[in-house]
C-alpha positions in Angstrom: -30.9 8.6 15.9 -28.2 6.5 14.6 -27.6 5.0 17.9 -31.2 4.2 18.2 -31.2 2.6 14.8 -28.3 0.2 15.9 -29.7 -1.0 19.1 -30.8 -4.6 19.1 -34.5 -5.1 19.0 -36.7 -7.2 21.2 -37.5 -10.8 19.9 -34.4 -11.1 17.7 -32.0 -12.6 20.0 -29.9 -9.3 19.7 -29.1 -10.0 16.2 -31.1 -7.3 14.5 -31.3 -3.6 14.7 -33.9 -1.4 12.7 -33.2 -2.8 9.3 -29.6 -3.9 9.9 -28.4 -7.4 11.1 -25.7 -7.2 14.1 -22.9 -9.3 13.0 -20.5 -8.6 16.0 -21.4 -6.7 19.1 -18.7 -6.5 21.8 -17.9 -3.7 24.5 -15.8 -1.8 21.9 -17.1 -2.7 18.4 -20.4 -3.1 16.7 -20.6 -4.3 13.2 -23.8 -4.0 11.2 -24.8 -4.7 7.8 -27.3 -6.5 5.4 -27.1 -9.2 2.8 -29.2 -8.8 -0.4 -29.5 -9.5 -3.9 -31.6 -11.2 -6.6 -31.2 -14.8 -5.5 -29.7 -17.2 -7.0 -28.4 -15.1 -9.7 -26.7 -12.1 -7.9 -25.4 -11.3 -4.4 -24.8 -8.1 -2.5 -23.7 -7.4 0.8 -22.4 -4.6 3.2 -20.9 -4.4 6.7 -20.0 -1.3 8.7 -17.8 -1.0 11.7 -19.7 1.6 13.7 -16.6 2.3 15.9 -14.1 3.3 13.1 -16.3 4.0 10.3 -14.7 1.2 8.2 -16.9 -0.5 5.6 -17.0 -3.0 3.0 -19.6 -3.5 0.2 -19.5 -6.5 -2.3 -21.7 -7.3 -5.3 -21.0 -10.2 -7.6 -22.7 -12.7 -9.6 -23.2 -16.4 -8.1 -25.0 -15.7 -5.1 -24.3 -14.9 -1.4 -22.3 -18.2 -0.8 -19.6 -16.6 -2.8 -19.7 -13.4 -0.9 -19.8 -14.7 2.8 -16.2 -16.0 2.9 -14.9 -12.5 2.0 -17.2 -10.8 4.6 -16.5 -13.0 7.4 -12.8 -12.6 6.6 -13.3 -8.8 6.9 -15.3 -8.9 10.1 -12.7 -11.0 11.9 -9.5 -9.7 10.4 
């Protein structure tokens, strides 16, 4: 079931699974997650590396523009 949830869905340019955005999908690594929040006041976001089980979740005030640099650093680190 989890594998089915993480498969790219048609008509999404392989960028969305079932409810999760696909941020990185290579032969050995898939990172999925979702950003959310009550814009513009707060931001929340999470990412999960499905290969290793490592994850990050951040909640902060100020909107997602403050969260994105941290999330990108985690993904590409």
